[in-house]
C-alpha positions as CSV (number, residue, x, y, z in Angstrom):
1,X,-34.8,14.4,12.1
2,X,-36.1,11.4,10.0
3,X,-34.0,9.0,12.1
4,X,-35.7,10.2,15.3
5,X,-39.2,9.9,13.8
6,X,-38.6,6.4,12.5
7,X,-37.0,5.2,15.8
8,X,-39.9,6.7,17.8
9,X,-42.5,5.0,15.6
10,X,-40.7,1.6,15.9
11,X,-40.4,2.0,19.7
12,X,-44.1,2.8,20.1
13,X,-45.2,-0.1,17.9
14,X,-45.7,-3.5,19.6
15,X,-45.1,-5.2,16.3
16,X,-42.6,-5.2,13.5
17,X,-43.2,-2.6,10.8
18,X,-42.5,-2.4,7.1
19,X,-41.5,0.7,5.3
20,X,-45.1,1.5,4.3
21,X,-46.3,1.3,7.9
22,X,-43.4,3.5,9.0
23,X,-44.4,6.0,6.3
24,X,-47.9,6.1,7.5
25,X,-46.9,6.4,11.2
26,X,-44.4,9.2,10.5
27,X,-45.7,11.1,7.5
28,X,-42.2,10.7,5.9
29,X,-41.5,10.0,2.2
30,X,-40.3,6.5,1.2
31,X,-36.7,7.7,0.4
32,X,-36.4,9.3,3.8
33,X,-37.7,6.2,5.6
34,X,-35.2,4.0,3.7
35,X,-32.3,6.3,4.5
36,X,-33.3,6.5,8.2
37,X,-33.7,2.7,8.4
38,X,-30.3,2.1,6.8
39,X,-28.6,4.5,9.2
40,X,-30.4,3.1,12.3
41,X,-29.5,-0.5,11.3
42,X,-25.8,0.6,10.9
43,X,-26.0,2.2,14.4
44,X,-27.4,-1.1,15.8
45,X,-30.6,0.6,17.0
46,X,-32.9,-1.2,14.6
47,X,-33.1,-4.9,13.8
48,X,-34.7,-6.6,10.8
49,X,-35.9,-9.9,12.3
50,X,-37.9,-10.7,9.1
51,X,-37.0,-9.5,5.6
52,X,-38.4,-6.0,4.9
53,X,-39.8,-5.7,8.5
54,X,-38.1,-3.7,11.2
55,X,-38.2,-3.4,15.0
56,X,-36.3,-1.4,17.6
57,X,-33.4,-3.4,18.9
58,X,-33.9,-4.9,22.3
């Protein structure tokens, strides 16, 4: 559930987002955002082009 929300927020954004921005966009807690980002990066769906900022993979 959290993974889908995080991915959707990143896909809708035209810019890279940090964890705080993702929290605001999704309403999720920080721990849930961090776990979702870690899982999505492992799956290759999310990139981190800049430290602590994330974007949906091209």
